[in-house]
C-alpha positions as CSV (number, residue, x, y, z in Angstrom):
1,V,2.1,-0.7,-10.1
2,I,-1.1,-1.0,-12.5
3,V,-3.5,-3.9,-11.5
4,L,-5.8,-5.3,-14.0
5,D,-8.8,-7.8,-14.1
6,I,-8.2,-10.5,-16.6
7,D,-11.0,-9.6,-18.7
8,I,-9.9,-5.8,-19.4
9,L,-9.0,-5.3,-23.1
10,L,-7.0,-1.9,-23.6
11,N,-7.7,0.1,-26.6
12,T,-4.8,2.4,-26.3
13,D,-1.2,2.4,-24.8
14,I,-1.3,1.3,-21.3
15,I,1.1,4.7,-21.1
16,E,-2.2,6.6,-20.7
17,L,-3.6,4.6,-17.8
18,W,0.1,5.2,-16.3
19,N,0.4,8.9,-16.7
20,H,-2.9,9.2,-14.2
21,F,0.2,8.8,-11.5
22,D,0.9,12.3,-12.5
23,Y,-2.4,13.6,-11.1
24,F,-2.1,12.1,-7.9
25,K,-1.9,14.7,-4.7
26,E,0.9,14.3,-2.4
27,T,-1.3,12.2,0.2
28,Q,-2.9,9.9,-2.7
29,S,-1.4,6.4,-2.9
30,I,-4.7,4.6,-4.6
31,G,-6.4,5.4,-8.0
32,I,-9.3,3.2,-8.5
33,G,-13.0,3.1,-10.6
34,L,-16.4,4.0,-9.8
35,E,-18.7,0.8,-10.2
36,Q,-21.1,0.8,-12.8
37,N,-23.1,-2.0,-11.9
38,P,-26.4,-1.5,-9.9
39,Y,-26.2,-4.9,-8.5
40,F,-23.5,-3.9,-6.5
41,Q,-25.4,-1.3,-4.6
42,E,-27.7,-3.5,-3.7
43,V,-24.9,-5.9,-2.4
44,M,-23.0,-3.2,-0.5
45,T,-26.7,-1.9,1.0
46,R,-27.3,-5.3,2.5
47,L,-23.9,-5.3,4.2
48,E,-24.0,-1.8,5.5
49,S,-26.8,0.3,5.9
50,N,-26.2,3.5,6.1
51,W,-24.3,2.9,2.4
52,K,-24.7,5.3,-0.9
53,G,-23.7,5.3,-4.3
54,Y,-22.3,2.3,-6.0
55,G,-18.9,2.4,-4.6
56,Y,-15.4,1.2,-6.2
57,N,-14.7,-1.6,-8.4
58,N,-11.0,-3.1,-8.3
59,G,-10.7,-4.2,-12.2
60,V,-8.4,-1.2,-12.8
61,L,-6.1,-0.2,-9.9
62,L,-3.5,2.2,-9.8
63,L,-1.2,1.7,-6.6
64,Y,1.4,4.0,-5.8
65,L,3.7,1.4,-3.9
66,S,6.1,4.1,-2.2
67,K,3.2,5.8,-0.7
68,L,1.3,2.8,0.5
69,R,4.5,1.5,2.3
70,S,4.6,4.6,4.3
71,T,0.9,3.8,5.8
72,N,-0.3,1.2,7.9
73,W,-1.5,-0.3,4.9
74,N,-1.1,-4.1,6.0
75,H,-2.9,-3.6,9.2
76,L,-5.8,-1.4,7.7
77,W,-6.9,-3.4,4.8
78,L,-6.6,-7.0,7.0
79,S,-8.8,-5.5,9.5
80,I,-10.9,-4.5,7.6
81,T,-11.4,-7.5,5.5
82,R,-11.6,-9.2,8.8
83,R,-14.6,-6.9,9.6
84,A,-16.4,-7.5,6.3
85,I,-15.8,-11.4,7.0
86,K,-17.1,-11.6,10.5
87,R,-20.5,-9.6,9.0
88,Q,-21.3,-11.7,6.6
89,G,-19.3,-14.8,6.4
90,Y,-17.5,-14.3,3.3
91,L,-16.7,-11.9,0.7
92,I,-19.8,-11.2,-1.2
93,T,-17.7,-9.3,-3.9
94,G,-14.3,-10.4,-3.2
95,E,-11.8,-7.8,-2.7
96,Q,-14.0,-5.2,-3.6
97,V,-16.0,-5.5,-0.5
98,G,-12.7,-4.5,1.5
99,S,-11.7,-1.7,-0.9
100,N,-15.4,-0.1,-0.7
101,F,-15.5,-0.5,3.6
102,L,-12.1,1.4,3.7
103,H,-13.8,4.2,1.8
104,I,-16.7,4.5,4.1
105,N,-14.6,3.9,7.4
């Protein structure tokens, strides 16, 4: 599955993005781009003191669903999201907080 933010404009055939699934290694189930906005680094540093780098942007996601289903994905995602909400009281950058906490934990 390809998930795109509503404000994404494709300048070429989406098949070029779809073909990136062919590059996934056996253990890879998610394709995600790096965050380019410096503000996000500032936000994540406030949430996680040892945060380094920009993190990931959920604006374009490649989800290999059969691989995700074979993991404990629902439990992992929910526990990380709950932890982020408990720390901050809300998801300061939406779902991207969860994705980035998954990366560092």
